[in-house]
C-alpha angles and dihedrals in degrees: 000000000000089000092058090051090050091053090051090047091058091050105270114142101228125202117180118204119186144178125193111207098153091047090049091050092049093051094045090051091048088051091045093240111146120231123224128186133197121193089345095307126111115251101229118199121177096274092048092048091055088056092045092053094045094049100038101038092033122028101021099037097044090043089057091047091049091050091053093045092049088055090056097263130127118236139164121204117222140166130203091264092064110097087355085278098160116035116191145172127218108276093213139322093254092065095043114200095016113124137210113211121250104171142357120213105202096182094099089046092052090046093053092047092047089058091055098258131127110235111226108198129193121207101251124118139193119245127217084243092061092252126124119244137201114236132191105260093220089056092048091051092049095050093047092048090051094045090050092046085231119199091219139013121192122198109199116204138148095265128079096236136270112346125197085214117027089206094055114066088190090065095078115149105222099193134026132178121210091254092049091050090054090053092045088058092051090048091051093241092116101049146135118010091357091068099074092043091051091045090056091051092051091046091057090052092049090048094054111279111133098216137358131201134202109203138167105254091195090072110092112255091358094154094051091046090052099044104033105036132065098234101047122183111234139050121288122206121204135170 
């Protein structure tokens, strides 16, 4: 969190987008609501959506805002329902209240930034039916980065980036173009759970972001090393 405040201090306009899968799982378990998944996405019935909204827009979002505030920063917690920022439609009936993004209204984001605050945005959207929907956080980040024409999007995860050999941490690919990413999928180098994360990175580039990084957020000061040094430490995607 201190690193985000440092970036803001040197003039970077920071937007933080988050999910909260583990916190949602823990709360559902505590409330004895069974979780189901289809194709890696949470099946979200009405009871589950109530928990998702409570955890993402409440506990997790306000916890992040509190952390930034405690460090001396200024942050405002938002979700996609606020200002009708993220408009969605139901992805399919099987997944229930899981949304696909139609539009992003960035006006509230610009307003918050202009007032010196960091927008902290949880991955919930507003449906055309007036219902709230759960959205994949990587997808939300990609769409927002594209809509803002962001210079940089950073996807923080628990892996170092794209590896030529998943068993060799020294085989990190430091830079990948969109065309190269497509070939790496064909070759099976980008596979499994890395595919949707890479797809979101490419989606951000297609939508208008200039460059996108996947970095290991468990490495101390990873975002500063990636953005402010020549060597970096993750994988960068460019057009």
